[in-house]
C-alpha positions as CSV (number, residue, x, y, z in Angstrom):
1,X,-29.7,20.3,-23.1
2,X,-26.8,18.0,-24.0
3,X,-24.5,16.7,-21.1
4,X,-21.5,18.9,-20.6
5,X,-18.2,17.9,-18.9
6,X,-15.1,19.7,-17.7
7,X,-11.7,18.4,-16.5
8,X,-11.8,17.8,-12.8
9,X,-8.9,18.4,-10.4
10,X,-7.3,15.5,-8.5
11,X,-8.6,14.5,-5.1
12,X,-5.3,15.8,-3.6
13,X,-5.9,19.2,-5.3
14,X,-9.5,19.4,-4.0
15,X,-8.4,18.5,-0.5
16,X,-5.7,21.1,-0.4
17,X,-8.1,23.8,-1.6
18,X,-10.8,22.9,0.9
19,X,-13.4,21.9,-1.7
20,X,-16.3,19.6,-1.6
21,X,-17.7,17.6,-4.6
22,X,-21.5,17.5,-4.8
23,X,-24.0,15.6,-6.8
24,X,-27.2,17.6,-7.0
25,X,-30.6,16.8,-8.5
26,X,-33.5,19.3,-8.7
27,X,-36.6,20.2,-10.7
28,X,-37.5,23.6,-12.3
29,X,-41.0,24.6,-13.1
30,X,-41.1,26.7,-16.2
31,X,-37.4,25.9,-16.5
32,X,-37.2,26.8,-20.1
33,X,-38.1,30.4,-19.3
34,X,-36.9,32.1,-16.1
35,X,-36.0,29.0,-14.0
36,X,-32.7,28.2,-15.6
37,X,-31.3,31.7,-15.2
38,X,-32.3,31.8,-11.5
39,X,-30.6,28.5,-10.8
40,X,-27.5,29.5,-12.7
41,X,-27.2,32.7,-10.6
42,X,-27.2,30.5,-7.4
43,X,-24.2,28.5,-8.7
44,X,-22.5,31.7,-9.8
45,X,-22.9,33.4,-6.4
46,X,-21.2,30.5,-4.6
47,X,-18.2,30.2,-6.9
48,X,-19.3,26.8,-8.1
49,X,-17.3,24.8,-10.7
50,X,-19.6,22.6,-12.7
51,X,-18.1,19.4,-14.1
52,X,-21.2,17.7,-15.4
53,X,-24.6,19.2,-16.2
54,X,-27.6,17.3,-17.6
55,X,-31.3,18.0,-18.1
56,X,-34.4,16.2,-19.2
57,X,-38.1,16.8,-19.2
58,X,-39.6,16.3,-15.8
59,X,-41.3,12.9,-15.2
60,X,-44.1,14.5,-13.2
61,X,-44.9,17.8,-14.9
62,X,-47.5,20.5,-14.8
63,X,-46.2,22.2,-17.9
64,X,-45.1,19.4,-20.1
65,X,-42.8,21.4,-22.4
66,X,-41.3,23.7,-19.8
67,X,-40.7,21.6,-16.6
68,X,-37.2,20.2,-16.4
69,X,-35.2,18.0,-14.1
70,X,-31.4,18.6,-13.6
71,X,-28.4,16.5,-12.6
72,X,-25.3,18.5,-11.7
73,X,-21.9,17.3,-10.5
74,X,-20.0,20.3,-9.1
75,X,-17.3,21.6,-6.8
76,X,-17.9,24.2,-4.1
77,X,-16.0,25.5,-1.1
78,X,-16.6,23.2,1.9
79,X,-18.0,26.2,4.0
80,X,-20.6,26.9,1.3
81,X,-22.2,23.5,0.9
82,X,-25.3,24.1,3.1
83,X,-25.7,27.7,1.8
84,X,-25.7,26.6,-1.8
85,X,-28.3,23.9,-1.3
86,X,-30.6,26.2,0.8
87,X,-30.4,28.9,-1.9
88,X,-31.1,26.4,-4.6
89,X,-34.2,25.2,-2.7
90,X,-35.6,28.8,-3.0
91,X,-35.6,28.7,-6.8
92,X,-36.1,24.9,-7.4
93,X,-38.1,21.9,-6.2
94,X,-37.1,18.4,-5.1
95,X,-33.6,19.5,-4.3
96,X,-31.4,16.6,-3.3
97,X,-27.7,16.9,-2.5
98,X,-25.1,14.2,-2.0
99,X,-21.5,15.1,-0.9
100,X,-19.1,12.5,-2.3
101,X,-16.7,10.7,-0.1
102,X,-13.1,11.9,-0.6
103,X,-10.5,9.2,-0.6
104,X,-7.0,10.2,0.7
105,X,-4.5,10.8,-2.1
106,X,-2.7,7.7,-3.3
107,X,-0.1,7.0,-6.0
108,X,-1.5,5.8,-9.3
109,X,1.8,5.6,-11.2
110,X,5.0,4.0,-10.1
111,X,6.8,7.4,-10.3
112,X,4.3,8.8,-7.8
113,X,6.2,6.8,-5.2
114,X,8.7,9.7,-5.2
115,X,6.1,11.3,-2.9
116,X,5.7,8.4,-0.6
117,X,8.7,9.0,1.7
118,X,7.2,10.2,5.0
119,X,9.3,9.0,7.9
120,X,8.4,7.9,11.4
121,X,11.1,9.3,13.7
122,X,10.2,7.0,16.6
123,X,13.5,5.1,16.5
124,X,15.8,7.8,15.0
125,X,19.3,7.6,16.5
126,X,19.4,11.4,16.6
127,X,16.2,11.6,18.7
128,X,15.8,8.3,20.6
129,X,17.9,8.3,23.8
130,X,17.5,4.5,24.0
131,X,18.8,3.8,20.5
132,X,22.1,1.9,20.6
133,X,23.7,4.5,18.3
134,X,22.5,7.6,20.1
135,X,25.8,8.4,21.7
136,X,27.9,7.4,18.7
137,X,28.5,10.5,16.6
138,X,30.3,8.6,13.8
139,X,27.4,6.2,13.5
140,X,24.9,9.0,13.4
141,X,26.9,10.8,10.7
142,X,27.1,7.5,8.7
143,X,23.3,7.0,9.0
144,X,22.7,10.6,7.7
145,X,24.9,10.0,4.7
146,X,23.1,6.8,3.7
147,X,19.7,8.4,4.4
148,X,20.6,11.2,1.9
149,X,21.1,8.6,-0.8
150,X,17.5,7.5,-0.3
151,X,16.1,11.0,-0.1
152,X,17.8,12.0,-3.4
153,X,16.6,8.9,-5.2
154,X,14.0,9.3,-7.9
155,X,12.1,6.6,-9.8
156,X,14.2,5.5,-12.8
157,X,17.6,6.3,-11.1
158,X,20.1,3.5,-10.7
159,X,19.9,2.1,-7.1
160,X,22.6,3.7,-5.0
161,X,25.6,1.5,-4.0
162,X,27.0,1.7,-0.5
163,X,30.6,0.8,0.2
164,X,30.3,-0.8,3.6
165,X,33.0,-0.4,6.1
166,X,34.9,-3.3,7.8
167,X,33.0,-2.7,11.0
168,X,29.6,-2.8,9.2
169,X,30.6,-6.0,7.4
170,X,31.7,-7.5,10.7
171,X,28.2,-6.8,12.1
172,X,26.6,-8.3,9.1
173,X,28.8,-11.4,9.4
174,X,27.8,-12.0,13.0
175,X,24.1,-11.7,12.2
176,X,24.3,-13.8,9.0
177,X,26.2,-16.7,10.6
178,X,24.0,-16.8,13.7
179,X,20.7,-16.6,11.8
180,X,21.6,-18.9,8.9
181,X,22.4,-21.6,11.5
182,X,18.7,-21.5,12.6
183,X,17.1,-21.4,9.2
184,X,17.2,-25.1,8.3
185,X,15.1,-25.9,11.4
186,X,13.0,-22.8,11.9
187,X,12.3,-21.2,8.5
188,X,9.5,-22.3,6.1
189,X,10.5,-24.2,2.9
190,X,9.6,-21.2,0.7
191,X,12.2,-19.1,2.6
192,X,14.8,-21.9,2.5
193,X,14.5,-22.4,-1.2
194,X,14.9,-18.6,-2.0
195,X,17.7,-18.2,0.5
196,X,19.7,-21.0,-1.2
197,X,19.1,-19.3,-4.6
198,X,20.3,-15.9,-3.1
199,X,23.5,-17.6,-1.9
200,X,24.0,-19.2,-5.3
201,X,23.2,-16.4,-7.7
202,X,23.0,-13.1,-5.7
203,X,26.2,-13.0,-3.6
204,X,24.6,-13.7,-0.2
205,X,27.5,-14.6,2.1
206,X,28.8,-13.8,5.5
207,X,31.7,-11.6,4.3
208,X,29.8,-9.3,2.0
209,X,26.6,-7.2,2.4
210,X,24.6,-7.5,-0.8
211,X,23.9,-4.4,-2.9
212,X,20.3,-3.4,-3.6
213,X,20.8,-3.4,-7.4
214,X,21.9,-7.0,-7.4
215,X,19.1,-8.1,-5.1
216,X,16.4,-6.1,-6.9
217,X,17.4,-7.7,-10.3
218,X,17.1,-11.1,-8.7
219,X,13.6,-10.4,-7.3
220,X,12.4,-8.8,-10.5
221,X,13.3,-11.9,-12.4
222,X,11.5,-14.2,-9.8
223,X,8.4,-12.3,-8.9
224,X,8.4,-8.8,-10.5
225,X,9.2,-7.1,-7.2
226,X,11.7,-4.2,-7.2
227,X,13.7,-2.6,-4.3
228,X,13.7,1.1,-3.7
229,X,16.0,2.8,-1.1
230,X,14.3,4.2,2.0
231,X,15.8,6.6,4.5
232,X,14.2,4.9,7.5
233,X,10.9,3.7,9.0
234,X,8.1,4.9,6.7
235,X,4.6,5.8,7.5
236,X,2.2,2.8,7.2
237,X,0.3,4.5,4.3
238,X,3.4,5.2,2.2
239,X,5.0,1.8,2.8
240,X,1.9,-0.2,2.0
241,X,1.2,1.9,-1.1
242,X,4.6,0.9,-2.5
243,X,3.7,-2.8,-2.2
244,X,0.8,-2.2,-4.6
245,X,3.3,-1.5,-7.4
246,X,5.5,-4.5,-6.3
247,X,8.0,-2.1,-4.9
248,X,9.6,-2.8,-1.5
249,X,11.1,0.2,0.3
250,X,14.4,-0.9,1.7
251,X,16.8,0.7,4.2
252,X,20.6,0.4,3.4
253,X,22.1,1.3,6.8
254,X,23.0,-1.4,9.3
255,X,22.3,-1.7,13.0
256,X,24.8,-0.5,15.6
257,X,27.7,-2.8,16.2
258,X,27.0,-2.9,19.9
259,X,23.6,-4.6,19.3
260,X,24.1,-7.1,16.4
261,X,21.2,-9.4,17.5
262,X,18.6,-6.7,17.8
263,X,17.6,-3.5,16.0
264,X,14.8,-1.2,17.2
265,X,14.1,-0.3,13.5
266,X,14.4,-1.8,10.0
267,X,18.0,-2.1,8.8
268,X,19.7,-3.9,5.9
269,X,19.9,-7.2,8.0
270,X,16.1,-7.1,8.5
271,X,15.4,-6.3,4.8
272,X,17.9,-8.6,3.1
273,X,17.6,-11.6,5.5
274,X,14.0,-11.1,6.6
275,X,12.0,-9.8,3.7
276,X,13.9,-10.5,0.5
277,X,13.8,-14.3,0.5
278,X,10.0,-14.4,1.0
279,X,9.4,-11.7,-1.7
280,X,11.1,-14.2,-4.1
281,X,8.2,-16.6,-3.6
282,X,5.3,-16.0,-6.1
283,X,2.5,-16.6,-3.7
284,X,3.9,-14.5,-1.0
285,X,4.7,-11.7,-3.5
286,X,1.1,-11.7,-4.5
287,X,0.0,-11.7,-0.9
288,X,2.1,-8.6,-0.3
289,X,0.8,-6.8,-3.3
290,X,-2.8,-7.6,-2.3
291,X,-2.2,-5.8,1.0
292,X,-0.7,-2.8,-0.8
293,X,-3.6,-2.5,-3.3
294,X,-6.1,-2.7,-0.5
295,X,-4.4,0.2,1.2
296,X,-4.7,2.6,-1.7
297,X,-7.3,5.3,-0.9
298,X,-8.3,3.5,2.3
299,X,-9.4,5.4,5.4
300,X,-7.0,6.0,8.3
301,X,-8.8,3.4,10.4
302,X,-8.5,0.8,7.6
303,X,-4.8,1.7,7.1
304,X,-4.2,1.0,10.8
305,X,-6.0,-2.4,10.5
306,X,-4.0,-3.3,7.4
307,X,-0.7,-2.4,8.9
308,X,-1.6,-4.6,12.0
309,X,-2.5,-7.4,9.6
310,X,0.9,-6.8,7.9
311,X,2.6,-7.0,11.3
312,X,1.2,-10.4,12.2
313,X,1.8,-11.9,8.7
314,X,4.7,-10.4,6.7
315,X,6.6,-9.4,9.8
316,X,5.7,-12.0,12.5
317,X,3.9,-14.7,10.6
318,X,4.0,-18.5,11.3
319,X,2.6,-21.3,9.3
320,X,2.3,-25.1,9.5
321,X,4.3,-27.3,7.2
322,X,4.4,-31.1,7.5
323,X,2.8,-30.9,10.9
324,X,5.4,-28.5,12.2
325,X,5.2,-24.7,12.8
326,X,7.7,-22.7,10.7
327,X,8.5,-19.0,10.4
328,X,7.8,-16.8,7.3
329,X,7.7,-13.4,9.0
330,X,10.7,-11.1,8.4
331,X,10.7,-9.8,12.0
332,X,11.3,-13.3,13.1
333,X,13.8,-14.4,10.4
334,X,16.0,-11.4,11.1
335,X,16.0,-11.7,14.9
336,X,17.8,-14.6,16.5
337,X,16.2,-14.2,19.9
338,X,12.7,-13.8,18.7
339,X,13.0,-16.6,16.2
340,X,14.0,-19.0,19.0
341,X,11.3,-17.6,21.2
342,X,8.5,-17.8,18.6
343,X,9.0,-21.5,18.0
344,X,9.4,-22.4,21.7
345,X,6.5,-23.3,24.0
346,X,6.4,-19.8,25.6
347,X,4.2,-17.7,23.3
348,X,0.4,-18.1,22.7
349,X,-0.6,-19.3,19.3
350,X,-3.9,-18.4,17.6
351,X,-5.4,-19.7,14.4
352,X,-5.0,-17.4,11.3
353,X,-8.0,-15.1,11.4
354,X,-7.8,-11.7,9.5
355,X,-10.6,-10.1,11.5
356,X,-9.0,-11.0,14.8
357,X,-5.6,-10.1,13.6
358,X,-6.5,-6.7,12.4
359,X,-7.5,-5.5,15.9
360,X,-4.9,-7.5,18.0
361,X,-2.6,-5.2,20.0
362,X,1.0,-5.8,19.1
363,X,4.4,-5.2,20.7
364,X,7.2,-3.3,18.9
365,X,9.6,-3.1,21.8
366,X,9.9,-6.7,22.8
367,X,8.8,-10.2,21.8
368,X,5.2,-10.8,20.7
369,X,3.0,-12.4,23.3
370,X,0.7,-13.7,20.5
371,X,1.4,-15.2,17.1
372,X,-1.2,-16.2,14.4
373,X,-0.5,-19.5,12.7
374,X,-1.7,-20.1,9.1
375,X,-2.6,-23.6,8.0
376,X,-0.9,-23.0,4.6
377,X,-0.2,-20.1,2.3
378,X,-3.3,-20.6,0.1
379,X,-5.5,-20.2,3.1
380,X,-3.6,-17.0,4.0
381,X,-4.2,-15.5,0.6
382,X,-7.9,-16.6,0.5
383,X,-8.7,-15.0,3.9
384,X,-6.9,-11.8,3.0
385,X,-8.8,-11.4,-0.2
386,X,-12.1,-11.8,1.7
387,X,-11.0,-9.2,4.2
388,X,-9.9,-6.6,1.6
389,X,-13.3,-6.9,-0.2
390,X,-14.9,-5.6,2.9
391,X,-12.8,-2.4,2.9
392,X,-15.2,0.4,1.8
393,X,-14.0,2.7,-1.0
394,X,-15.9,4.8,-3.5
395,X,-14.0,3.1,-6.4
396,X,-12.5,-0.1,-7.6
397,X,-8.8,-0.4,-8.6
398,X,-6.9,-2.5,-11.0
399,X,-3.1,-2.9,-11.3
400,X,-1.8,-2.9,-14.9
401,X,1.5,-4.9,-14.8
402,X,2.5,-3.6,-18.3
403,X,2.5,0.1,-17.4
404,X,3.0,-0.4,-13.6
405,X,0.1,1.9,-13.1
406,X,-3.0,1.6,-10.9
407,X,-6.2,2.3,-12.8
408,X,-9.5,3.5,-11.3
409,X,-12.3,1.5,-12.9
410,X,-14.7,4.4,-13.2
411,X,-16.3,3.5,-16.6
412,X,-17.8,0.4,-18.2
413,X,-15.3,0.7,-21.1
414,X,-12.3,0.3,-18.7
415,X,-13.9,-2.9,-17.3
416,X,-14.6,-4.2,-20.7
417,X,-11.0,-3.7,-21.8
418,X,-9.8,-5.8,-18.8
419,X,-12.4,-8.5,-19.5
420,X,-11.3,-8.7,-23.2
421,X,-7.7,-9.1,-22.1
422,X,-8.6,-11.9,-19.6
423,X,-10.6,-13.7,-22.3
424,X,-7.5,-13.7,-24.6
425,X,-5.4,-15.1,-21.8
426,X,-8.0,-17.7,-21.1
427,X,-7.9,-18.8,-24.7
428,X,-4.2,-19.2,-24.6
429,X,-4.4,-21.3,-21.4
430,X,-7.2,-23.5,-22.9
431,X,-5.0,-24.1,-26.0
432,X,-2.1,-25.1,-23.8
433,X,-4.3,-27.4,-21.8
434,X,-5.5,-29.1,-25.0
435,X,-2.0,-29.8,-26.1
436,X,-1.0,-31.2,-22.8
437,X,-4.1,-33.5,-22.8
């Protein structure tokens, strides 16, 4: 019998329908006669969808011509898995069943990010009594208006522009002037280089809040990262997934004017002053994308560890440069108080260690008691790559920068295509090296 195949539903569709994917092997004695029809009846009774069916003569056979071994990949309702296998054992021999692990849904195309917008309402000014804007009806109305711009955005739309008010610009001015006075002594040189470029070419200044479209164009030219509007604090899985496509989900509202030096949640000061300059650095952009790719299809436990790793690096990371500790984390570079604190003698410093970092408790209400210090960026990337390899998934992924798609490497042909492309690139580099020599 020739192998047969059928189009399979997506993991998300199977999960929604309460289905299990099984790989079954079994043997039928006298299979060419009555055996096949009996086995087929079992699959029919349990409403089984068969995606792959293959048979071959049995290796150990009593009736050489008639004994067959079968390989079946199929889908069956979760509640019927044990019943199906037990029924199959009554008509077949050597029945072995393996239920495939099901990875959580994850975006494979950049437009799938339209579905990655689940918010965490922990710091919502409408719900959090301690939020600085909770009693300010006008501020809450303004926040809702800006959030709607993000909710209505779809991949391919022009990035929404916000006409900021005089009060919002005044808040930005205070934050900008206070923080920029610290950057020369407290920020890492990658940040300083990008920040100066943003001031020169992207309109970064105290009297104007930059627009996402301008900043996104700047980042795309430097590192391929793009900005996408977000309505608020996103779930860890959705936010990290966006990084895999070199997309950074960015809020556009600004913190309440009564608390310019601190915001309980991400706002445009945090994004534009904290994150954007570092995303303009090629090594750091790659580091961020690596975390995003590692998150795709990962278990909830691994997502929690990756988000903690992100917290102690991208948000609150420190590194050594010329014998001095400098900040590269966005949570530090957008908070005057914590930036001062982190580079004082008060906190505890630990060496950069991804395994230790991934399980270290962190503080999202006040200053961090512990910071992890990287020796240099290359060490940071190397350790992260070693960590992500250990994350168990039933597949391997590859990001295609030409299509902005994530490809599941589930066939030798796909792997060969990538190898061929890499060989061509290597030839080009070898020719370039020869000319330079």
